[in-house]
C-alpha positions as CSV (number, residue, x, y, z in Angstrom):
1,M,31.4,-42.4,2.7
2,P,28.7,-42.9,4.9
3,H,25.6,-44.0,3.2
4,I,22.2,-41.7,3.2
5,R,18.9,-42.2,2.8
6,R,16.0,-40.0,2.7
7,K,12.0,-40.4,2.4
8,R,10.2,-38.2,-0.1
9,P,6.7,-37.2,1.6
10,A,3.9,-36.6,-0.6
11,H,3.0,-33.0,-1.2
12,V,-0.6,-32.6,-1.5
13,L,-2.0,-29.1,-3.0
14,E,-5.7,-28.4,-3.1
15,A,-7.9,-25.6,-4.4
16,I,-11.4,-24.9,-3.1
17,E,-13.5,-27.9,-4.1
18,P,-16.6,-26.6,-5.5
19,P,-20.2,-28.3,-4.6
20,G,-21.8,-30.7,-6.6
21,N,-24.3,-30.2,-9.0
22,L,-27.2,-31.8,-7.1
23,D,-26.4,-30.3,-3.9
24,M,-26.0,-26.6,-5.8
25,I,-29.5,-27.1,-7.3
26,V,-30.9,-28.0,-4.0
27,G,-29.4,-24.8,-2.1
28,V,-30.5,-22.5,-5.0
29,V,-34.1,-24.0,-5.1
30,S,-34.2,-23.9,-1.1
31,V,-33.2,-20.5,-0.8
32,T,-35.7,-19.6,-4.0
33,I,-38.8,-21.1,-2.2
34,L,-37.8,-19.3,1.2
35,V,-37.7,-16.2,-0.4
36,E,-40.9,-16.3,-2.2
37,L,-42.5,-17.7,0.9
38,L,-41.3,-14.6,2.7
39,G,-42.2,-12.5,-0.3
40,V,-46.1,-13.6,0.0
41,L,-45.9,-13.2,3.7
42,S,-44.7,-9.6,3.8
43,G,-46.6,-8.6,0.6
44,S,-43.4,-6.8,-0.7
45,A,-40.9,-7.9,-3.3
46,V,-37.9,-6.2,-1.3
47,W,-37.2,-10.1,-0.5
48,L,-36.4,-10.5,-3.9
49,L,-33.1,-8.0,-3.2
50,G,-31.9,-10.6,-1.0
51,L,-32.0,-13.3,-3.4
52,L,-30.4,-11.8,-6.6
53,V,-27.8,-10.4,-4.4
54,F,-27.0,-13.6,-2.0
55,L,-27.5,-16.4,-4.3
56,P,-24.9,-15.5,-7.4
57,G,-22.6,-13.9,-4.9
58,T,-22.4,-16.9,-2.8
59,A,-22.0,-19.0,-6.3
60,S,-18.9,-16.6,-7.5
61,A,-17.2,-17.6,-4.2
62,L,-17.6,-21.4,-4.0
63,C,-19.0,-22.8,-7.7
64,T,-17.2,-22.9,-11.1
65,V,-18.0,-20.7,-13.9
66,R,-20.7,-23.0,-15.3
67,Q,-22.6,-23.4,-12.1
68,T,-22.3,-19.7,-11.4
69,R,-23.8,-19.3,-14.7
70,F,-26.8,-21.4,-13.9
71,V,-27.4,-19.8,-10.4
72,S,-27.3,-16.1,-12.0
73,G,-29.6,-17.2,-15.0
74,W,-31.9,-18.8,-12.7
75,T,-31.8,-15.8,-10.2
76,T,-32.8,-13.6,-13.5
77,L,-35.7,-16.0,-14.3
78,V,-37.0,-16.1,-10.8
79,V,-36.6,-12.2,-10.2
80,T,-38.4,-11.5,-13.6
81,L,-41.4,-14.0,-13.1
82,T,-42.0,-12.8,-9.8
83,V,-42.3,-8.8,-10.9
84,L,-44.7,-10.0,-13.9
85,L,-46.9,-12.1,-12.0
86,R,-46.9,-10.2,-8.4
87,G,-46.3,-6.8,-9.9
88,G,-49.7,-5.5,-9.4
89,D,-51.5,-2.3,-11.0
90,S,-49.5,0.1,-9.3
91,G,-48.0,1.3,-12.8
92,Q,-44.4,1.1,-11.4
93,W,-43.2,-0.7,-14.5
94,L,-39.8,1.7,-14.3
95,D,-38.8,0.1,-10.9
96,R,-39.7,-3.4,-11.9
97,V,-37.6,-3.2,-15.5
98,L,-34.8,-1.6,-13.0
99,L,-34.7,-4.5,-10.9
100,V,-34.7,-7.4,-13.5
101,L,-31.6,-5.0,-15.2
102,L,-29.9,-4.8,-11.7
103,T,-30.5,-8.9,-11.3
104,L,-29.0,-9.2,-14.7
105,T,-26.1,-7.1,-14.2
106,L,-25.4,-8.5,-10.9
107,G,-25.6,-12.1,-12.7
108,M,-22.9,-11.0,-15.1
109,A,-20.9,-9.4,-12.7
110,S,-21.1,-12.7,-10.3
111,V,-19.8,-14.7,-13.4
112,Y,-17.0,-12.6,-14.1
113,A,-16.0,-12.8,-10.5
114,C,-16.1,-16.2,-10.7
115,H,-14.0,-16.8,-13.4
116,R,-11.4,-14.4,-12.0
117,R,-11.3,-16.3,-8.7
118,I,-10.8,-19.8,-10.5
119,K,-7.8,-18.3,-12.6
120,R,-6.2,-16.8,-9.2
121,E,-6.7,-20.3,-7.7
122,H,-5.1,-21.9,-10.7
123,E,-2.1,-19.6,-10.8
124,M,-1.5,-20.0,-6.8
125,L,-1.7,-23.8,-7.6
126,R,1.0,-23.3,-9.9
127,L,3.0,-21.1,-8.0
128,R,2.6,-23.7,-4.7
129,S,3.6,-26.5,-7.1
130,T,6.7,-24.9,-8.1
131,A,7.4,-24.1,-4.4
132,A,6.8,-27.6,-3.3
133,A,9.5,-28.5,-6.2
134,M,11.8,-26.1,-4.8
135,Q,11.3,-27.5,-1.5
136,R,12.3,-31.1,-2.5
137,H,15.4,-29.8,-4.0
138,I,16.6,-27.3,-1.6
139,L,15.0,-28.3,1.7
140,H,15.7,-32.4,1.7
141,P,12.7,-34.0,2.8
142,L,13.1,-35.8,6.3
143,P,13.9,-38.1,7.7
144,V,17.4,-38.8,6.8
145,V,19.1,-41.7,7.9
146,T,23.2,-42.2,7.8
147,E,25.3,-44.7,9.5
148,D,25.7,-42.2,12.5
149,I,22.5,-40.7,12.9
150,L,18.8,-40.5,12.3
151,V,17.4,-36.9,11.7
152,N,13.8,-36.1,11.6
153,G,11.7,-33.0,12.0
154,V,9.4,-30.5,10.6
155,Y,9.3,-27.3,9.0
156,E,6.9,-24.4,8.9
157,P,6.8,-21.3,7.0
158,V,5.3,-18.2,8.3
159,Q,3.3,-17.7,5.1
160,E,1.1,-20.1,3.5
161,D,1.7,-19.7,0.1
162,R,5.7,-19.9,0.5
163,L,6.6,-23.6,1.2
164,V,10.4,-22.0,1.4
165,G,11.3,-19.7,3.9
166,G,14.2,-18.3,6.2
167,D,14.6,-21.4,8.1
168,I,17.2,-23.7,6.8
169,Y,18.6,-27.1,7.6
170,D,20.4,-29.8,5.8
171,V,22.3,-33.3,6.3
172,V,25.6,-34.3,4.2
173,A,27.1,-37.5,4.9
174,S,30.5,-36.5,4.3
175,P,34.0,-38.7,4.8
176,W,34.4,-37.1,8.3
177,G,31.2,-38.1,9.4
178,T,27.8,-36.9,9.3
179,R,27.4,-33.0,9.2
180,V,24.1,-31.2,10.0
181,L,23.1,-27.6,9.5
182,I,20.2,-25.7,11.1
183,G,19.9,-21.7,10.6
184,D,18.2,-19.0,10.8
185,V,18.1,-15.9,8.4
186,Q,17.5,-12.3,9.5
187,G,14.2,-10.8,8.3
188,K,11.6,-12.5,5.4
189,G,10.9,-12.3,2.3
190,L,12.3,-13.2,-0.9
191,A,15.8,-11.9,0.1
192,A,15.8,-13.8,3.4
193,V,15.2,-16.9,1.1
194,G,18.0,-15.9,-1.3
195,A,20.4,-15.7,1.7
196,A,19.1,-19.2,2.6
197,F,19.7,-20.7,-0.5
198,A,23.3,-19.4,-0.6
199,V,24.3,-21.0,2.9
200,I,22.5,-24.3,1.9
201,G,24.3,-24.7,-1.5
202,A,27.6,-23.6,0.3
203,F,27.1,-26.1,2.8
204,R,26.6,-29.1,0.6
205,E,29.4,-28.6,-1.5
206,A,31.8,-27.8,0.7
207,A,30.6,-30.1,3.6
208,H,32.4,-33.0,1.2
209,R,35.5,-31.1,0.7
210,E,36.7,-29.6,4.3
211,P,38.1,-32.0,6.6
212,T,37.1,-29.5,9.8
213,L,34.3,-27.8,10.8
214,T,35.8,-24.5,11.2
215,A,36.9,-24.5,7.4
216,L,33.6,-25.2,6.9
217,V,31.9,-22.5,8.8
218,D,34.4,-19.9,7.0
219,I,33.2,-21.0,3.8
220,L,29.4,-20.6,4.8
221,D,30.4,-17.0,6.3
222,A,32.0,-16.2,2.9
223,A,28.8,-17.2,1.3
224,V,26.8,-15.2,3.3
225,V,29.4,-11.9,2.5
226,R,28.9,-12.6,-1.1
227,H,25.1,-12.7,-1.1
228,N,25.0,-9.3,0.7
229,S,27.7,-7.7,-1.9
230,Y,25.2,-8.8,-4.5
231,A,22.2,-7.7,-2.4
232,E,23.8,-4.3,-2.0
233,Q,24.3,-3.5,-5.8
234,I,20.6,-4.6,-6.4
235,G,19.4,-2.2,-3.2
236,D,18.4,-5.0,-1.0
237,D,19.4,-5.2,2.7
238,E,22.0,-7.2,4.2
239,R,21.3,-10.0,6.0
240,F,23.2,-12.1,8.6
241,V,22.4,-16.1,9.2
242,T,22.7,-17.5,12.7
243,A,23.4,-21.3,12.2
244,L,24.8,-24.6,14.5
245,V,27.0,-26.8,12.3
246,I,27.3,-30.3,14.0
247,C,29.5,-33.1,13.1
248,V,29.1,-36.7,14.3
249,D,31.1,-39.5,13.8
250,G,32.1,-43.1,15.1
251,G,33.7,-41.1,18.5
252,A,31.5,-40.9,21.6
253,E,31.5,-37.4,21.3
254,A,30.1,-34.7,18.9
255,Q,31.9,-31.5,17.3
256,V,29.7,-28.4,16.9
257,V,30.3,-24.8,15.8
258,N,27.5,-22.3,17.2
259,C,27.2,-19.3,15.1
260,G,24.7,-17.0,17.2
261,H,22.3,-19.7,17.2
262,I,20.1,-21.3,19.6
263,Q,21.5,-23.9,21.9
264,P,20.8,-27.6,21.3
265,R,19.1,-29.9,24.1
266,L,20.4,-33.2,24.5
267,V,18.1,-36.0,25.8
268,H,20.0,-39.1,27.2
269,N,18.2,-41.6,29.5
270,G,15.1,-39.4,30.4
271,V,17.3,-36.0,30.9
272,V,17.3,-32.9,29.3
273,T,20.6,-31.1,29.5
274,T,22.1,-28.1,27.6
275,P,25.6,-28.6,26.4
276,P,27.6,-25.7,27.5
277,L,28.6,-24.5,24.2
278,D,30.5,-21.0,23.5
279,S,28.2,-18.7,21.1
280,G,30.1,-17.2,18.1
281,V,28.7,-14.2,15.7
282,P,26.3,-15.1,13.0
283,L,27.3,-16.0,9.5
284,G,28.2,-13.1,7.6
285,L,29.4,-11.0,10.4
286,A,32.9,-13.0,11.2
287,E,35.0,-9.8,10.4
288,L,33.4,-8.4,13.4
289,A,34.5,-11.3,15.6
290,A,37.5,-10.6,18.3
291,E,38.6,-14.2,18.0
292,P,38.3,-17.1,15.3
293,T,35.9,-19.7,14.8
294,T,36.4,-22.4,17.3
295,V,35.1,-26.0,17.7
296,D,33.2,-27.4,20.8
297,W,32.9,-31.0,22.0
298,F,30.4,-32.6,23.9
299,A,29.3,-36.0,24.8
300,F,27.0,-37.5,22.6
301,P,26.2,-41.3,23.5
302,A,24.6,-44.0,21.6
303,G,20.9,-43.7,21.7
304,S,20.6,-40.3,22.7
305,T,19.0,-37.5,21.0
306,L,19.2,-33.7,20.1
307,L,16.8,-31.1,19.5
308,L,17.7,-28.4,17.4
309,S,15.1,-25.4,16.8
310,T,15.0,-22.0,15.3
311,D,13.6,-18.7,17.1
312,G,10.0,-19.5,15.8
313,L,9.7,-22.4,18.5
314,T,11.6,-20.8,21.4
315,E,10.1,-17.2,21.0
316,T,6.7,-18.5,20.4
317,R,4.1,-16.6,23.1
318,A,0.8,-17.0,24.5
319,A,-1.5,-14.4,24.8
320,D,-0.5,-13.1,27.7
321,G,3.2,-12.8,26.6
322,T,4.7,-16.0,28.1
323,F,7.5,-17.6,26.1
324,Y,7.0,-21.5,25.3
325,P,8.6,-23.3,28.1
326,V,10.7,-25.5,25.8
327,D,12.6,-27.7,28.4
328,E,9.5,-28.0,30.2
329,R,7.3,-29.3,27.3
330,L,10.2,-31.2,26.0
331,T,10.5,-33.1,29.1
332,S,6.8,-33.8,29.3
333,H,7.0,-35.5,25.6
334,L,10.1,-37.8,26.1
335,G,7.9,-40.8,25.9
336,L,7.8,-40.2,22.1
337,S,10.1,-41.4,19.6
338,P,12.9,-38.8,17.8
339,T,10.7,-39.1,14.8
340,E,7.6,-38.1,16.6
341,L,8.9,-35.4,18.9
342,P,9.5,-32.5,16.4
343,Q,5.7,-32.6,15.1
344,A,4.5,-33.0,18.8
345,L,6.4,-30.0,19.8
346,Y,5.1,-28.0,16.8
347,E,1.7,-28.7,17.5
348,D,2.3,-28.0,21.4
349,A,3.7,-24.8,20.5
350,R,0.5,-23.9,18.2
351,A,-1.8,-25.0,21.3
352,F,0.2,-22.8,23.7
353,T,-0.8,-19.5,21.5
354,N,-4.5,-21.0,21.2
355,N,-3.6,-21.8,17.2
356,D,-2.7,-18.2,16.4
357,D,-0.8,-17.4,13.2
358,Q,3.0,-17.7,14.0
359,H,5.1,-14.6,13.5
360,D,8.1,-16.3,12.3
361,D,9.2,-19.7,10.4
362,V,9.5,-22.8,12.7
363,A,11.9,-25.5,12.3
364,V,12.5,-28.5,14.7
365,L,14.9,-31.1,14.1
366,T,15.7,-34.4,16.0
367,V,19.1,-35.9,15.8
368,R,19.3,-39.4,17.3
369,R,22.7,-41.3,17.8
370,S,22.7,-44.9,16.4
371,P,22.4,-47.1,19.2
372,H,25.3,-49.4,17.9
373,R,27.9,-46.1,18.4
């Protein structure tokens, strides 16, 4: 069996970093001096309202609980001293007492809000850590190197707090060559993730057992059907999965079964072409197909590269509705190595939309044929 090597990237999960104590104290004192100067110049204590609202509120959003307590206590002390020293003899003691009480109440509310914020941040970090572990075990880290090919790519889910989405990929070094899967589950959310896991699990098990791609794809289709049957029982929507299954061995050609997925691009000697492939029905809909699953063959010379992607790349649009020109941009990036190309195309697509949020998950893979083949 061909040997397979994987590189594990480090995943860094970050929370909001609070300011240092010195920076916090300098900021608080600076704002206090500014407010007091404005109060002296205007002859009014109204500026204190800005102090008691701005400082504790900002601290609750950026600082630790201890720092927020300090800021709230400082604000209450400054407001109280200002009211006592500059209150005059107007006799409006009730207003001054209410101002101090309001400052104290807002300070306490800020401390509580800070505590809730930090608790949510910690919960999100735990969720992201769990998602990162799931991603490492379910979506194998790239690049992947076998005796036949080098596979590299980039995967970006649509939601920042969900590291695993509806786009899927996998690489298996089987006794019949290296098999590559890329797919896109209909819809979003946890139901789409469940269908994605069902396909990946079936692919990893069947790719080592089934000698033909048609048998492998039939098993993937059955896995989606079973998942839909379970989803129907619990009230979820049924899903279908577009997929591209490729097999590369020691021959000069590659085998592929296209289940309603985006056609791959072949880069060879600086020329970008699209292999003429039949497009079958997506996984989960095989019963609706008029013809059985068939395998296509296309030339895959040594040193050439396949570009595989999901519709998160091809359906990216600019503000004026123009679709991202994949072939044109791919041609302009041919000077990059296969390991650099996926990230470059993803970043180029983001720039094409002025870095607006993507409306779909994005997966871009390159499959580089070993030069000695």
